[in-house]
N, C-alpha and C positions, 0 to 999 in steps of 0.2 A: 391143269392149265392156270396161267396166272390171269387175274385181273388187270384193270388199268389202274389200281388204287396205289397210292403209298402209305408208307407206315412210319410213325416216328415213335419210338419209346423213350419215355422221360425217367430219369431216376429221381427219387425224391428227396432226400437227405444230401446236402451239400450241393446239389444242382439244381432244383428248382426250390427248396426250402432252406433258409438260413439255420441249419441246425446246430451250427456252432453256438449261435447266442441262446438258442434253447436250451442247450446243454449247460452252457455256462450259468444261465439263470437258475436252472435247477440245481446244480451243485453249490451255488451261493444258499440258496433256500435251506441246505443241509449243512451248512457250515464247510463247505469244500472248495478247492480251487481247482480249474481244469487245465489255467495256466493259459498264455497268450495264444492266437490261433496261429501263428508261426510255427510253434514248438509243436503244437496240436498236429498240424499236417504232416510233420516228418516223424511223427511216431509210428512204429508198427502198429498193426490192428490190435492187438491182445493189450496194448498198452495206452491206447487212446482215451479211455475212460479210467485210467488211473491216474492221469496227470503225470508230469515230468518228473525229474529226480527231486526237486523242490517240495512238490505238490503230494507225490506219491505216499509218504507216510502215515500224514494226516487223513488222507481219502481212503487208503486201505482200512484204516481202523474205524472209519465211518462207515465204509460199505460191506464189512464184514457180516456174515449173518443174513439167513434168509428173510427176516423181517424188515431189516434195513433194506436190503437191495429192494423188497417190494415197496417200500415206501420211497424209496428213490423213482422207481420206474412210475408209480403213482403219480408224484410230483411232476415228472417229465410229459405223463399224459396230458396232465391239466394243462401245462405250459404250451405245449402243443394244440391242444384244442381250442384254447382262450386267447393266447399271446403271439405263439410263432408267425413267423411273417415268410411270405414267399420274397425272393430277391427282387429287387426292381427290374421291371419290364418281363418279368416272367408270365404274369397274369395276362398281359396283351399279347406275348408270344402264343401260349395256350388259346386263347381266344381266336387269333388269327388263325391257326393250323385248325381249329374245332370248326371255323365257318367253311372250310373247303370241304366240299361233298367227296372229293376223292382221296381224303387223307384220314387215316385212321390214327387217332392220338391218344395216348394213355400212359400209365405211370406202373412201373413194376419197382417194388421197395421191399427193404428188409428191416424196414423201422421196428423200433424195439418198445415202442408204448403198448400200452392195455390195448388189446381190439384194435390194430393197426389202421385196418380199414376204416373204420368208424372214424378214429382218431382224424385221419388224413382227410375223410371227407367234411368233417365239422371245420378242419383248416382251410380247404379249398373253398367252401361255403362263405366263410368269413371274407374271403377275398372276392365274391361273387361269380364263382366258378361252380356251378350247380353239376350234381352227379352225372346229368344226361350229357353234359358236355364232353366228357371223357368216354370212349369206346371201351376202356378197361380200367380197372384200379386194381392192383393186384399185390399181395403180401406173400413174399417167401420166407421161411425160416433162415435163420442166419448161415446154416451150414450147408445150404443148397445154393447151388449154381445158377445163374442168371441164364445161362446158355439154353438150357433146355427149354425154359420157358421163351425165350426169344425166338427159339426155332418153332415153337408150338402156336405162338402167335401169329408169326409170319405165315405159318401154314393156315390157320385157322382163317384167314383173311385171304389166302391164295395171294401172297405178295411175291413178286419177284424180288429177290435178295439186292438186286442192284437199284430197287425203289424203295429200299428199307433202311431206317437210320435209327441209331440208339444213342443216348446223350448221358455221361455218366461222369463222375469224378474220381474213381478208382482205378488202379490198372486191371481189376478183373472186371471192370466193366467194357473195358476195351478189349479184353481176350473173349469175352463173351459176346460182343459184336462180332469181332472178327471170325469167330468161329463158327458162327451161323451165316457169315457172306454178307452181313450188314455192314453199313458204313458207321464208323464211331465218330461222335463228336465229343471231345473231351474237355473238362473244365477245371482249372488251376485255383477257383476260388472255394472250393469244398474241403473235403477229407484229404486231400494229397495235393501239395503244391507243385508249381512247374517244374523244380529242380528233381523233385521225386518222380513225377511223371516221365520226364524227358530224359533225366539223366540216369536214374536206376533202372527205369522199366522200358527205357528206349522207345517211347510213344513218339511219333514224328510231332516235332513242333508247330507244324503246319497245321494240325488239326486240334491242338489245344487252346481254347479260349481263358483269357485272363479274367474276364468280367462276364456278367449275364447279359449286357449288352451286345457285347461281342458274339457269345454264345446265339443270341436271336438272330443277329446279322447273318451269320454263317448258315443258319437253319433255314431261314427265309431266302436266301439267295440260292441255295441248294433246291429249294423247291421252286425256285422261280417265283416267289411270291414278294408282296412287298407289305408294308406294316401300315396301317392308317393312322 
């Protein structure tokens, strides 16, 4: 039987965290160029971290080899822990949801830093979000689909699918939410832009937010909450 609680699952990179700027800074540290956000958003996943046609040759030379890749990940980890930022308004959204006793709020991520849970915990703490504000913070391997964990989390808290929501920035986030009966909130300021989400993947325009403020407004309205 279901409880009367509600569930909100947030994606990390590109939805709550400005991952592009962290990646851009990391690449620059190693003499590489990720290219502009607009082109980054249009690349297929396998090419996102290689740059576009202009940047790829140099980036490939500098990324080849296990040691070089380890150094790149180590820098990215440090950037995330000490410099990366939440998108404007996301901290307030998380706090507003966390203060509701009948809302379970947490993060599911495929973040590629070293010890991602510790990395994101540190990032959130820098923004004043202590670990106990979140009901869960889970890292999944890149190859693992989110659908199974979405369902597991919803069942763990005995949440009615009609009272469960998932926020993400990639088409696979949308499919995972729909696949487990949850309502998806999509954003077009992260790893995929509006044209790719709506045009290529046929995600309804009505559920795609173009800014963090729009996402926060949609989520709070859906849960009949207001932001102080």
